N, C-alpha and C positions, 0 to 999 in steps of 0.2 A: 632796533627791535630785533633782531634777526641774531646782531651778536649776543644780546641780554639773554636771547633763549635758547644759545651755546651753550653758553656760562652756567644755566640755570641745570643744563641735562648731562653737563661734562664737569669732571671732576679736574681740579690743575692739573694734572699727570696725561690727564687726557686729553686737555687742550694744548697742553707741549708736543702732546707725541701730533696732534693734527696738526700744528703750526707746522712742524716737521715734515709730514708730508707736504704739506704746502710748498713750502721753501725747496724741497727736493721734485715737486712736479713744474715750480719755477723756473728753477736750474734745467730740467729736464727740456723741455719746452725753449726756454735761450739755445739752450746747447743746437738743438734742430732747426732753431733760426742761424746760428750761426753759422752751419753742417752743408747748409741749404742757400745762401750766400754764398760759400766758400764754391758750392760745386757750382753754382751759379757763373761765378768767377772764370773756372777751370772750363767750364760748356763755352762760353763766350770768346776764352784768349786760344781754345782750339778752334772755334769758329773764323777768327779774326787767322791762323794760320792759316785754315784751308782756302779762305780766302782770299788770301795773298798767294801762298802754292799756287790755287785757279788760275789766278789773275799773271801769274809768271810764264804757267805752260803754257797758257792762250797764245799772251804777244807774243812768245816764242814761238809756238805754232803759227801764227797770224807772219812775223817777222824775217824767219825764214825763208817762206815761198815769197816774198817781197823782195827781199834783198836778192835772190835770181835771178827775179826776173829785170830787179834794175839792172842788174849787171850784167846780163845777158841784152837789153836797149841801149846801155853804154858801148856795149862792146861793137853792136850794130851799125854805133853812128860814126863806126870806124872807116863807115862806108868799102870804098874799092881796094882797101891793105885784105879783107876777108877775102879769101875764095869762096864759090857758091857752096862747098859739102860746108866749112865749117859756117856759113851763115845760116844754112839751111836747119842744122844743128840747135844753134843758137836759138831760133824761130821755134823749133819743135820744146826745148825747154821753157821758155820762155808760158810758150801755150801749159806747160804739162804741169808747171809750178801754179799757173793760174785756175787751171781744175781743181788744185788740191787748194791753192786759195778758196776758191767758193764751192766747193765740199765745204772744206771746212766751218766756212760764214752758212749755207745752211743745215750746220749739224744745229748752229748753233740759236738759230732761228728757229729750225721744229721744236728741239727745248725748250724756250720760250715759251711755243704753242702748244705742246702738250702739256706743261705746267698749268698754262691759263687755259684747259680746256678749251681753247679756240682749233682746235684738228677736225676739222670735219671731210668724211670719206665720200670720193668721187669716183662710187663703184660705176666697174664695164665692164664686158664681157671680154676677156683681154689673152690672148694667146702668149705662151708661157715661153717659147723659143723667141719670140719677141722679146719681154721683158729682161731675159738672160741676157741676150743680145745688146740690149739698148746700156744697161749695163756696164758691163767689158768693155763695149765702146767709151768707157769715159777713162779707161788707165791706159790710152795710150801706148807709149812704149816702158811703161812698167810692166806690160805684161810680154814683151816681142822674147824674150826670154827663156819663157817657162811654158813648158810642157801643159799645156793647159787640155783639160778635157772635158767634154759635156756631154752628158748622157740623157738622151732622152728618150723615150719613148713612140711608135709612132701613133699618130693620131690623135694625141693630145689637145685632150677637148679644152674648151675656150673656160674661164675659173672669173666670175666675178671678183674684180679687186680696186683700186684706186693704182693705177698702172705710175705714177709717180711716185707715191709713197714706197710704195713697196720696192719699186728700182733702186731709191735709198736704200733702204734695207740690205738687199743685196751688195752694192756698189759699199755700203758699211763694212758687210764681213767679210767680200773680195777681199777689200783693205787691210783686212785685220791679216788674212788669211796672206797676203804678200808679206806684210812686213813683218812678222812674226814666224817665217820660215827662208830657209838657202835663200840663193838669186838664183839658182837652178834647179830648184826640188817642183816637181808637179803641183799643181791644184787642182782638184776633181771637183765640177757643179752636174748635181745627180738631181732629176723629178720626176718626180713618179703621181700619181691621180687614182684616187680607189672612188666608191658612191659618194663618199660623202666630205671627202676634202684633198687640199693639195701638200703634199712635203715635195721640202726643197734640202735637201746639204752643198752645203762646203765644206770638202777637204783638205786639208794639205796638209807637211809632210816634216814641220817646225817640230818642235821640244812639246808640245802639248801644254799642258796648264794642270801644275800644283790643286791637289785633290781640294784642297784645301780652298784654291779660290775656283773653281767648276762653279758654287750656285751666287757669287759675287762680282764676273764679271760684268753682267747687268747692268749693276750700278751706279747711278749716275757719279761721275769722276770717279772711279774704280779702276788701276791700273795696276794687274798684273810684276810685279817688282823682276826687271831682268834685268841680266849681268851685262846685253847689249843694250843696254839704255835706250832703247826704242822710243821717242818722242811720241805725245801724246793728250789729249786733254780728255779721255776716261765718257766720251759720249756719246761716239757711234754706236756702240750697243748698247745703251742703255734709252737710245731714242728707238732704235731697231726694236726691243723690247715693248715700246709703248705702242708701234706705231700695227706691230702684230696686234697687238692684245685689241686695240683698236677695231683692230679685223675679225676678233670675235676667236684670233690664232693663238700660238704658242712657239717658242723659239729656248732651244735650251743649249750645252754646252757639252759635249762626249769627248774624251780624249785615243785618238783611234786606234787598235791593238798594239802596232805594231811604229809606232810613233804619229804623232801627228793629234790635231785637234778638228774633231768636225763640230759644227754649229751647224743645224736643223731647224726648221721652222715649219708647221701644216698653218694654214689657210682654207678656211669652212670652203668648199666650192663654191655656196650660192648665199648672195648678202642675205 
């Protein structure tokens, strides 16, 4: 009925023009469909490559401390052949690598919890000096040759926060400062409290961060390309951002004017 109506109102030339338009529309729709399929295929390929790179990176970061721990324990099995100093060094190496492995697994678990919305803050009134001290204790020998400066004003008030999670944030940031700056260069940690918030900054004397990467280093799995090929999964700062934002705070990166990186974070004083 509709076709006959069209024929009744359209001339043969008009019908041919309409058919041509319909064919063009059909071709355009088909091209759009094929283009969408090609984009989906490219996205799937990129996702698979990212997953492969991520698995390789995580596997490497998991395997490296395990190899060190296994090597240290194997050497300790030699027993009386080793003198006390060597034996102590091996034990400390195994302990430091176990701590490193524990931090990596903790980051993976925290990322899973963040993405699942399963992070529940346990706020309590915390002493900032204890918070920073607890984070620094985890690094052991890695800080032995580092000039470390902690600047805290007198009579810092207690701040309401989740001690364990914010301590993990500081560990992640300090770990980056250690990895991305020269072995004997100083690291500075500074805290201050205003009427409404706590601010903590961690400063290193490394090469800094390229301007185009400053806003991206807190993205999940994002790693700044470095000539020294420092390993990592790109999870630490992303997790830190999630924890700080869960507290209602902010975290960002700046380049130090005379070289190096400053990571600043702010938290509200009251939960």
